N, C-alpha and C positions, 0 to 999 in steps of 0.2 A: 570679515570673511565674505567670500563670494557665495551668498546664500542660495543663489540659483543653482550653482554647480554643486553645492552641498546637498540640496534637495534632490538633484539629479543623481548624485551618488547614493543617497539613501534609497531612491527608487531602483537603482541598478541592483543593489543588494536584495531588496524585496522581491524584484522580478526573478532574480536568479534563485532565490530560496523557494519561491512558488514553483518554478520550473524544475526544481530538484526534488520536490516531494514534500515541502513543508505543509503542515496542517494549517488551515486558514486562520483559526483563532490564535495560534501561536505566532503566526506571521504578523497578524494585526498588533499583537502585544509588542513584538520586536520593533516594528515601525514606530509605534508610539514612544517606546523607550529611546530610540535614536533621535527622534524629533525633540523630545524633552531635554536630552543631554546637550543640545546646541542652544538651549535657552530661548527657543521661540516663545513668544507671548501666548500664542494660541496655535493649536494644531489639530486637524481633523483628518482621520484616516478612514478610507473605505476600501476594503479588500475582499474580492471574491475570486474564484478560480480563473476567471477570464479577464479581470480588470483590477487595477490598483489606482487609487486616486488619493492625493495628499494635498491639503491646503494648509499653509502656515502663515503666521504673522511674525515677521522678523523683529528683533529688538528695536529696530528703527521705525517700525510701524508699517513696513511694506507687506502687502498681501501677495503671496505666491501660490500658484496652483499648477501641479503637473499630473499628468495621467499616463498610464501605461496599459496598452491592450495586450493580453496574453493569448497568443494563438493556440499553443499546445503546451502540455506539461509532461513530465516524465519522472523518473526516479534516479537520483544520483546522490546517495546518502553520504558518500565521502565529501563531495562538494558542499552538501548541506551542512555537514559538521564544521567545515572550515569557514563557511559563510556565517554560521552561528558564532564561531569564535571571533570573526571579524566584527560582527555586530556588538559583541561584548567589548572589543577593543575600542570601537567607536564611542560607545557609551562612557567608557572610562577616560579616554584621551581626547575626544573631539578633534580629530585631525582636520587639517585644512583640505580644500577640495582636491589639490594635487596629490597629497599623500593618500587621501581616501581612494582616489581612482587607481593609484599605483597598487595599493594593497588589494583592491578588488580584482585587478588584472592578475595578480599573483595567484589568487584563488582560482580564477576561471581558467588559468593556463596550467593547472595541475595535470599531470599525465593521466590518461585514461587507462583502465585495466587492459592487460594483454588479451588478444583474441583467445588464446588457450584457456585463460581463466574464465572467459565468458562461456565457452563451450563446456568446460567442466561444470560451471554453475548450472547451466541449462540441463545437462545430463543428470546431475545429482538431484535437481529439483523434480524433473519429470519422472525419471526412473525410481527415485526414492519414494515418491507418492504412489507410483504404480504398485510397488511392493507393499506399501502401507495399506492399499485398498485391495489386497488379496491376489496380486499377480504372481505367477510362478516364474521359473528361470527363463523359458522361451518368451513369455510375455515381457519379461524384463529386458530381454535383448531387443525386442521390437520397440519398447519404450525408449531405450538408449538411442536407437537409430532415428526415431521420430523426434526426440528432443534435440538431437544434433541438427536435424532439418529445420526445426523451429528457430534455432539460433541463426543458422546460415541465411535462411530466407527472411527471417525477421530483421536481421541487420540490413539486408538489401532493401527490403520493403519499407522499413522505418524511415529511410531517407527520401522516400518518394510518396508516401501516403500518410496524411495526417488524420484522416477520418478513422476513428477507432473501430467503427462497425465494419468498414471495408477491410481494414488491417486484420482484425480477428476472423472475419469471414474467410479470407484467403488462407490464412494459416490453419484454421480449423478444418477447412475443406481438404487441404493437402494432407494434414495429419490423419484425418478419418479415411481418406482414399488409400493412403499407404497402409494403414492398419487393416482395412478390408482386404487389400491385396495380399498382405502377409498371411492373413487368416485363410484365404483361398489356397495359398501355397502350403498350408499346414504349419506355418510358423506363428505360434501364438494361438491360444484357445479362448481367451477372454477379452475380446475387442473392447467391450464396454469399460472394463476395469483399466485397460491400457489407456483409453481415451480420457478417463477421469483424471489419471495422473498427468496427462498432457494438458488437460483443461486448466490445471492449477497454474501452468505457466502463463496462461492468457487471462485468467479470471480477474475480475475487478470487484469482487464481492466486498473487499475491505473498504472500497469507496462507498458502497451501500451502507456499511456499518458506520463509517464516519459521517455519511450524510444523515442517517437517522440520528446519530449522536448530536450533530449540529442543529438539526431541527428541534430536538428536545431541549437544546440550549438556547432556542429562539433565534439562531442564526439561519433564518429560513432560506434566504437566497442562495447562500453557499451550500447549505444542506441539500436543497433541491437540485442544484447543478451537479453536485457529486452523485446523487442518486440517479439522475438522468444519464450521466456519463457511464455509470455502472450498468444501467439497463441497456444502453447503446452497445457497450462492449459485450454484454451477455447475449444480446440479440445477434451480434455478429458471429459469436461462437455457435449459437443454436442454428442459424441459417447455414453456416458452413458445413456443419455436421449433417444437417438434414438434407442438403443438396447432394452431398457425397452418398448418403444412404439411398436416396431416390435414384441417383444415376447408376450406382453400382450394385444395388440390391443387397448390400451387406448390413451388418449391425444387428445385434440381438442383445437381450438383457438377461443376465443371470441373477439380477437382483442385487441391491447394494449389500456389501459385506466388507468388513475389515479383515486383515490378516488374523487368523485365529490365535496367533501367539502374541501376547501382550509385550514380551521383550522385543520381538521383531517389530511390532508397531512402534515402540519407543525408539528403537535404533533407526528404523527406516525414516520416520518423520523427522528425527534429528538430522540425519544425512540430508534429507530433502530441504529442510529449513536452513542448513548450512549452505547448501547450494543457492537458496533464495537470498541469503545474506550477501553472497558473492554476486548474484544476479543484480541486486540493488546497489552494487558497488560499495558495500561496506568493507572497510579495511582494518587490518591490525587485530588487536584483542577484542574489538567490538564484534567480530565474527564469532569468536568463542562465546561471548556473552549472549549473542543471539541464539546460538546452538543450545546453550544451557537453558535459556528461557523457553525454547520450543520443547525440549525434553520435559521440563517441569510442568509446562502448560498441559501437555497431553497426559502426564501422570496425574495431575489434579483432576482432569476430566474423567479419567478411568476410575479413580477412587470415588469421586462424587457420584458417578453413574452407578457404581456398585452399591453405594449407600442409599441412593435415591434414584431409581431407574427412570430418569426423566432427561431427555435431551436438552430441554430448556434450562433446567437447573444445573446440569453438568456443564453446559456451555457457558452459562453465566458465571459459574465458579471458575472456569478456566479464564474467562474474560476478566474477572476481578483480579486473579493472580497475575496475568500478563500485564495488565495496566499498572498494578502496584510494582511489579518487577521493573517495568520501563521507567516508572517514576523514580525509583531508587537508583537504577543504573544511570539515568540522565544526570543525577546530581553527583554520583561518584565519578563519572567520566566528563562532567561539564559538557554534555552533548544533548542534542534534541531527543526527547523521549521517543519520538516516532521511529528513530533508528532501531531501537530495541523492541519497540512494539510490533512493527510490521512483520518481520520475519518470524518472531516468536509466536505470533497469533495465527500463523498459517494452518496449524493442525485443526483449528476450529472452523476454518473457512468452508462453507457448504458447497464445494465443487461438485461432489456426487449428486447433490439435490438438483443443481443446475442441469447436469447432464440428463438425469432421469426425467426431469420435468420436460426437457426438450424431446427426449425419446418418447415419452408418453403422448405428446401432441403429434409427433410424426407418425407413430404407429397406430394412432387412433385410440389409444388407451387413455381416455379422458380421466378416469378415476386415478390412475397413476400420476397423470399430469397435475391434477388438483392437489393430491396429497403431497407431492414433492414441492409444489409451489408454496403450500402452507408451511412445510418444514423449512424451506429456504428462508422465508420471511421470519419465521419463529427464531431461527438460528441467528440471523442478522440482528434481530431485536435483542436477543439474549446477550450477544457480544456487546452491543451498544449500551445496554443497561449495566453490564459489568464495568465497562469503561467509565460510565457516568458515576457509579457508586464510588469508584476510586477518586474521580475528579472532585466530588463533594467532600470526601474525607480528607483528601490532601489539602484542599483549600482551607478547611477548618483547622487542620494542623498548622499550616503556615500562618493563618490568621492568629491562632493562639500564641505562636512564636513571634508574633509581631513582625513578620517578614512581608515585604511587598509582593503581592500575588500578581496583580495585573494593573498596569499603569492606566491605559485607556484615556478617556477625556478628563479623568480626575486631575491629571497633571495640569490641565488648563486653568485650574482654580488656584494654583500656587502663585 
């Protein structure tokens, strides 16, 4: 075999998976499995969100090293699903370099969602969470208009701006300016709640959660990179909203509250998370599974909070459920768990706390800012701990069933 081209093909798959939203530790395992399947005597993988390096020793004793620099990543879970299936095919069939490249191109050339689907996804996500956070009819109309703007401008801006801080700053500024303008015209009465729903389209708090999770698993470099990327995105949102407030003199806080009706909370968050599933380019029945996961996740939170009125405990309970649900669904569908995890976990994401933390600093309410910062970190930690608990339990179950959990460098000893 042409092992140089084989290694190039493995890196092509790894790079595409990382750019499509793969979790770092799962990508690491996938790369090790593909290297092992080709019979390399030794293989070492180093993968972080900005770089992938692989060194292998071929059966003939030749040492090969290839490196990929990752400039930016995004989310395309349909592509990730097919790349995951391709990685399984590679491990089972070890195709030659030509076949490997052809199958890779088949996945990369899959059609993108229609623009109408993207607009529908953004509107469902932004307006759904606006209702979830207590918006009325007129507020919801404003949320629909602003969500459509986010999709339109975001599509144009995403092709020209790779800096997440600048990207989020521009979109958050435009969103807050429109909301303030609509409020002055008497359309919409709760600008803060509208903006919280819109913030959910831009927020990267799940990166913070995954970053904390990776740090707790001793994957320090990847974890810190994810946390810093999340902070960068959050800073862009905060700066954009703050600049709009300063320039136009709008914005006020009614205080955080959810829709008083629990059934409406469940329906609206399910609609919003269905939108996010489409936003992340999930397709087919996996969209339905994501919607069911979101509904049950928030139901678990509500029940847990009723039994034990603690945001930390209720969030951790929701995190445990959604991680367990993603674990089961990944095996039922033979798809990456992150597909079912991301959209289903969104009801737990602390978007309101990010907004009010920023509002506190801008308005000079330092007490509010400090309180919301604490709740933000507490919530991210609770989600991460919930995920980790399921990770530990699932590993123990797989170990007891004598199933291979993680290849890693152990394969080098064979």
